[in-house]
C-alpha atoms as a printed R data frame, in Angstrom:
    type eleno elety resid chain resno       x       y       z
1   ATOM     1    CA   MET     A     1 -19.382 -39.182 -15.418
2   ATOM     2    CA   ALA     A     2 -21.701 -36.328 -16.316
3   ATOM     3    CA   THR     A     3 -20.930 -32.738 -17.297
4   ATOM     4    CA   LEU     A     4 -23.188 -29.808 -16.508
5   ATOM     5    CA   VAL     A     5 -22.459 -26.367 -17.967
6   ATOM     6    CA   VAL     A     6 -24.008 -23.490 -16.001
7   ATOM     7    CA   THR     A     7 -23.324 -19.848 -15.195
8   ATOM     8    CA   ASP     A     8 -21.794 -18.836 -11.866
9   ATOM     9    CA   ASN     A     9 -25.217 -17.626 -10.689
10  ATOM    10    CA   GLN     A    10 -26.823 -20.931 -11.649
11  ATOM    11    CA   LEU     A    11 -24.069 -22.808  -9.804
12  ATOM    12    CA   ARG     A    12 -24.727 -20.699  -6.699
13  ATOM    13    CA   LEU     A    13 -28.412 -21.630  -6.963
14  ATOM    14    CA   ILE     A    14 -27.442 -25.304  -7.197
15  ATOM    15    CA   GLN     A    15 -25.237 -24.829  -4.114
16  ATOM    16    CA   GLN     A    16 -28.083 -23.158  -2.188
17  ATOM    17    CA   SER     A    17 -30.485 -25.909  -3.258
18  ATOM    18    CA   LEU     A    18 -28.105 -28.605  -2.064
19  ATOM    19    CA   GLU     A    19 -27.647 -26.811   1.268
20  ATOM    20    CA   PHE     A    20 -31.424 -26.529   1.632
21  ATOM    21    CA   TYR     A    21 -31.841 -30.252   0.863
22  ATOM    22    CA   THR     A    22 -29.150 -31.169   3.398
23  ATOM    23    CA   LYS     A    23 -30.597 -29.009   6.157
24  ATOM    24    CA   ILE     A    24 -34.141 -30.289   5.658
25  ATOM    25    CA   GLY     A    25 -32.746 -33.843   5.689
26  ATOM    26    CA   ILE     A    26 -31.158 -33.381   9.122
27  ATOM    27    CA   GLY     A    27 -34.297 -31.770  10.531
28  ATOM    28    CA   ARG     A    28 -33.455 -28.075  10.162
29  ATOM    29    CA   PHE     A    29 -36.989 -27.153   9.117
30  ATOM    30    CA   ASP     A    30 -36.307 -23.565  10.218
31  ATOM    31    CA   VAL     A    31 -34.531 -22.945   6.888
32  ATOM    32    CA   ILE     A    32 -37.914 -22.905   5.149
33  ATOM    33    CA   LYS     A    33 -38.463 -19.327   6.284
34  ATOM    34    CA   ASP     A    34 -35.111 -18.307   4.728
35  ATOM    35    CA   HIS     A    35 -36.253 -19.219   1.213
36  ATOM    36    CA   PRO     A    36 -36.092 -16.009  -0.865
37  ATOM    37    CA   THR     A    37 -39.799 -16.226  -1.719
38  ATOM    38    CA   PHE     A    38 -40.851 -15.941   1.923
39  ATOM    39    CA   GLN     A    39 -38.031 -13.673   3.033
40  ATOM    40    CA   ASN     A    40 -38.659 -11.133   0.252
41  ATOM    41    CA   HIS     A    41 -42.427 -11.325   0.695
42  ATOM    42    CA   LEU     A    42 -42.287 -10.564   4.422
43  ATOM    43    CA   TYR     A    43 -39.702  -7.830   3.914
44  ATOM    44    CA   LYS     A    44 -42.029  -6.103   1.406
45  ATOM    45    CA   GLU     A    45 -45.165  -6.744   3.496
46  ATOM    46    CA   PHE     A    46 -43.703  -4.771   6.385
47  ATOM    47    CA   ALA     A    47 -41.827  -2.118   4.350
48  ATOM    48    CA   LEU     A    48 -41.861   1.260   6.055
49  ATOM    49    CA   GLU     A    49 -42.181   3.156   2.756
50  ATOM    50    CA   LEU     A    50 -43.285   2.351  -0.768
51  ATOM    51    CA   GLY     A    51 -42.417   3.721  -4.200
52  ATOM    52    CA   ARG     A    52 -39.517   5.952  -5.164
53  ATOM    53    CA   PHE     A    53 -36.935   7.054  -2.638
54  ATOM    54    CA   ASN     A    54 -37.081  10.481  -1.037
55  ATOM    55    CA   ILE     A    55 -34.540  12.251   1.124
56  ATOM    56    CA   GLY     A    56 -34.873  10.945   4.659
57  ATOM    57    CA   ASP     A    57 -36.166   7.488   3.701
58  ATOM    58    CA   ASN     A    58 -34.509   4.544   5.414
59  ATOM    59    CA   THR     A    59 -33.239   1.806   3.104
60  ATOM    60    CA   ASP     A    60 -31.333  -1.442   3.413
61  ATOM    61    CA   ARG     A    61 -28.243   0.655   2.582
62  ATOM    62    CA   GLY     A    62 -28.748   3.523   4.996
63  ATOM    63    CA   LYS     A    63 -30.680   6.785   5.106
64  ATOM    64    CA   VAL     A    64 -31.264   8.564   1.774
65  ATOM    65    CA   VAL     A    65 -29.438  11.913   1.746
66  ATOM    66    CA   GLU     A    66 -29.556  12.750  -1.977
67  ATOM    67    CA   VAL     A    67 -31.572  11.602  -4.997
68  ATOM    68    CA   ASP     A    68 -30.580  12.208  -8.616
69  ATOM    69    CA   PRO     A    69 -33.336  14.266 -10.323
70  ATOM    70    CA   LYS     A    70 -33.431  11.666 -13.137
71  ATOM    71    CA   TYR     A    71 -33.408   8.837 -10.570
72  ATOM    72    CA   ARG     A    72 -30.216   7.250 -11.949
73  ATOM    73    CA   TRP     A    73 -28.593   7.099  -8.495
74  ATOM    74    CA   ILE     A    74 -29.139   7.828  -4.829
75  ATOM    75    CA   LYS     A    75 -26.755   8.581  -1.984
76  ATOM    76    CA   THR     A    76 -27.217   7.050   1.441
77  ATOM    77    CA   GLN     A    77 -25.613   7.688   4.786
78  ATOM    78    CA   GLY     A    78 -24.804   4.724   6.969
79  ATOM    79    CA   THR     A    79 -22.192   3.015   9.070
80  ATOM    80    CA   TRP     A    80 -19.923   0.618   7.232
81  ATOM    81    CA   GLY     A    81 -16.508  -0.687   8.155
82  ATOM    82    CA   MET     A    82 -14.690   1.973  10.122
83  ATOM    83    CA   GLY     A    83 -17.496   4.452  10.624
84  ATOM    84    CA   GLU     A    84 -20.223   6.566   9.143
85  ATOM    85    CA   GLU     A    85 -19.993   7.589   5.508
86  ATOM    86    CA   ILE     A    86 -22.059   8.566   2.480
87  ATOM    87    CA   ARG     A    87 -22.174   6.190  -0.482
88  ATOM    88    CA   LYS     A    88 -23.519   6.640  -3.991
89  ATOM    89    CA   HIS     A    89 -25.558   3.771  -5.451
90  ATOM    90    CA   ILE     A    90 -26.321   3.453  -9.167
91  ATOM    91    CA   ASP     A    91 -28.280   0.196  -8.825
92  ATOM    92    CA   VAL     A    92 -31.388   1.979  -7.547
93  ATOM    93    CA   ASP     A    93 -33.688  -0.915  -8.544
94  ATOM    94    CA   ASN     A    94 -31.796  -3.255  -6.189
95  ATOM    95    CA   ILE     A    95 -32.202  -1.029  -3.125
96  ATOM    96    CA   LYS     A    96 -35.100  -1.698  -0.775
97  ATOM    97    CA   HIS     A    97 -36.925   0.514   1.699
98  ATOM    98    CA   SER     A    98 -36.327  -0.565   5.278
99  ATOM    99    CA   THR     A    99 -38.839  -2.864   6.878
100 ATOM   100    CA   ASP     A   100 -40.410  -3.154  10.311
101 ATOM   101    CA   TYR     A   101 -37.905  -5.671  11.638
102 ATOM   102    CA   GLY     A   102 -39.938  -6.281  14.805
103 ATOM   103    CA   ARG     A   103 -42.894  -7.597  12.804
104 ATOM   104    CA   PHE     A   104 -40.589  -9.349  10.309
105 ATOM   105    CA   HIS     A   105 -38.757 -11.294  13.031
106 ATOM   106    CA   SER     A   106 -41.924 -11.945  15.041
107 ATOM   107    CA   ILE     A   107 -43.427 -13.878  12.107
108 ATOM   108    CA   ARG     A   108 -40.176 -15.768  11.522
109 ATOM   109    CA   GLU     A   109 -39.898 -16.717  15.213
110 ATOM   110    CA   SER     A   110 -43.523 -17.936  15.200
111 ATOM   111    CA   VAL     A   111 -42.763 -20.143  12.194
112 ATOM   112    CA   ASP     A   112 -39.702 -21.569  13.976
113 ATOM   113    CA   GLY     A   113 -41.857 -22.550  16.944
114 ATOM   114    CA   MET     A   114 -44.556 -24.102  14.773
115 ATOM   115    CA   LEU     A   115 -42.065 -26.253  12.858
116 ATOM   116    CA   VAL     A   116 -40.832 -28.069  15.973
117 ATOM   117    CA   ALA     A   117 -43.906 -30.344  16.181
118 ATOM   118    CA   PRO     A   118 -43.791 -31.639  12.575
119 ATOM   119    CA   ARG     A   119 -40.030 -32.178  12.808
120 ATOM   120    CA   ASN     A   120 -40.419 -34.079  16.086
121 ATOM   121    CA   LEU     A   121 -43.248 -36.162  14.588
122 ATOM   122    CA   LEU     A   122 -40.922 -37.212  11.778
123 ATOM   123    CA   TYR     A   123 -38.163 -37.924  14.320
124 ATOM   124    CA   ASN     A   124 -40.720 -39.897  16.379
125 ATOM   125    CA   THR     A   125 -39.760 -38.053  19.562
126 ATOM   126    CA   ASN     A   126 -40.988 -35.213  21.733
127 ATOM   127    CA   SER     A   127 -37.697 -34.557  23.442
128 ATOM   128    CA   LEU     A   128 -35.960 -32.246  20.971
129 ATOM   129    CA   GLY     A   129 -36.227 -28.497  21.378
130 ATOM   130    CA   GLN     A   130 -36.579 -25.772  18.779
131 ATOM   131    CA   ASN     A   131 -32.892 -25.456  17.848
132 ATOM   132    CA   SER     A   132 -32.122 -29.180  17.789
133 ATOM   133    CA   SER     A   133 -31.464 -31.362  14.774
134 ATOM   134    CA   TRP     A   134 -29.635 -34.491  13.821
135 ATOM   135    CA   GLY     A   135 -26.075 -33.895  12.724
136 ATOM   136    CA   ILE     A   136 -24.923 -34.673   9.205
137 ATOM   137    CA   PHE     A   137 -23.170 -37.830  10.477
138 ATOM   138    CA   ASN     A   138 -26.127 -39.179  12.443
139 ATOM   139    CA   PRO     A   139 -26.763 -42.727  11.162
140 ATOM   140    CA   LYS     A   140 -30.479 -41.907  10.801
141 ATOM   141    CA   VAL     A   141 -29.678 -39.242   8.182
142 ATOM   142    CA   ASP     A   142 -29.934 -40.498   4.612
143 ATOM   143    CA   GLU     A   143 -26.648 -40.858   2.704
144 ATOM   144    CA   SER     A   144 -27.990 -38.485   0.047
145 ATOM   145    CA   CYS     A   145 -27.700 -35.652   2.584
146 ATOM   146    CA   ARG     A   146 -23.992 -36.359   3.046
147 ATOM   147    CA   GLU     A   147 -23.559 -36.457  -0.736
148 ATOM   148    CA   ALA     A   148 -25.380 -33.128  -1.059
149 ATOM   149    CA   HIS     A   149 -23.201 -31.751   1.752
150 ATOM   150    CA   ASP     A   150 -20.035 -32.852  -0.060
151 ATOM   151    CA   LEU     A   151 -21.224 -31.296  -3.326
152 ATOM   152    CA   THR     A   152 -21.977 -28.071  -1.483
153 ATOM   153    CA   GLN     A   153 -18.515 -28.005   0.052
154 ATOM   154    CA   VAL     A   154 -16.760 -28.525  -3.286
155 ATOM   155    CA   ILE     A   155 -18.786 -25.804  -5.026
156 ATOM   156    CA   ARG     A   156 -18.344 -23.400  -2.110
157 ATOM   157    CA   HIS     A   157 -14.592 -24.046  -2.076
158 ATOM   158    CA   GLU     A   158 -14.268 -23.334  -5.816
159 ATOM   159    CA   PHE     A   159 -15.984 -19.957  -5.331
160 ATOM   160    CA   TRP     A   160 -13.638 -19.329  -2.400
161 ATOM   161    CA   LYS     A   161 -10.577 -20.061  -4.579
162 ATOM   162    CA   LYS     A   162 -11.853 -17.622  -7.214
163 ATOM   163    CA   ASP     A   163 -12.325 -14.799  -4.670
164 ATOM   164    CA   GLU     A   164  -9.309 -12.455  -4.662
165 ATOM   165    CA   ASP     A   165 -10.189 -11.295  -1.129
166 ATOM   166    CA   ARG     A   166 -10.587 -14.809   0.283
167 ATOM   167    CA   ASN     A   167  -9.971 -15.503   3.937
168 ATOM   168    CA   ASN     A   168  -8.353 -18.725   5.151
169 ATOM   169    CA   ALA     A   169 -10.410 -18.674   8.353
170 ATOM   170    CA   THR     A   170 -13.790 -19.152   6.658
171 ATOM   171    CA   VAL     A   171 -15.733 -22.414   6.343
172 ATOM   172    CA   ASP     A   172 -15.322 -22.427   2.557
173 ATOM   173    CA   SER     A   173 -11.509 -22.391   2.746
174 ATOM   174    CA   SER     A   174 -11.323 -26.168   3.121
175 ATOM   175    CA   VAL     A   175 -13.221 -29.288   2.106
176 ATOM   176    CA   HIS     A   176 -13.856 -32.359   4.278
177 ATOM   177    CA   LEU     A   177 -15.611 -34.923   2.125
178 ATOM   178    CA   GLN     A   178 -17.434 -37.841   3.723
179 ATOM   179    CA   SER     A   179 -19.709 -39.604   1.235
180 ATOM   180    CA   LYS     A   180 -18.684 -42.763  -0.599
181 ATOM   181    CA   ASP     A   181 -18.424 -41.126  -4.058
182 ATOM   182    CA   SER     A   182 -16.973 -37.808  -2.886
183 ATOM   183    CA   ASN     A   183 -13.674 -38.381  -4.724
184 ATOM   184    CA   LYS     A   184 -15.559 -38.174  -8.042
185 ATOM   185    CA   ILE     A   185 -16.795 -34.599  -7.490
186 ATOM   186    CA   LYS     A   186 -15.078 -32.062  -9.748
187 ATOM   187    CA   VAL     A   187 -16.096 -28.425 -10.188
188 ATOM   188    CA   THR     A   188 -14.278 -25.993 -12.432
189 ATOM   189    CA   LEU     A   189 -15.020 -22.279 -12.560
190 ATOM   190    CA   ASP     A   190 -13.956 -20.119 -15.485
191 ATOM   191    CA   THR     A   191 -11.539 -17.410 -14.469
């Protein structure tokens, strides 16, 4: 047995990496465009505004309605939950200007279409469409993908157990392990 000590954020990165590995292994090449490097790059490339926020700017958290003179916070108006409201945000550096979603999604859709041919070459078929892939239990899928899938499920479930607002109807509320060594997987989160 091995022990790995990491932070919660590092464990989430491990989980995301395992999910990425699993999806690529079943032929879900479309996940490449969801990598944060490409997603953030395109979002910034097509940003509608640049620089500091001004009243009236659109952001990923709504329309700016007030800006602190010292730029310690901004207030945005948007629709969340039960209706429209104004929220104050003190994490100004984490807020992004809105982007041109038409251009953003156009590039992503083009990439999806272009990735069908290389995936089908590796499958040695021409009969699978853009949204097709092998399932995790397909015998052609390497066992390492099922192991990565099991690891992902265990990690995801531990984060679910730690969440005070958890929902029993979500995919992370249960674990269905399938690989041969799945009973040896143990993850413990500090409380």
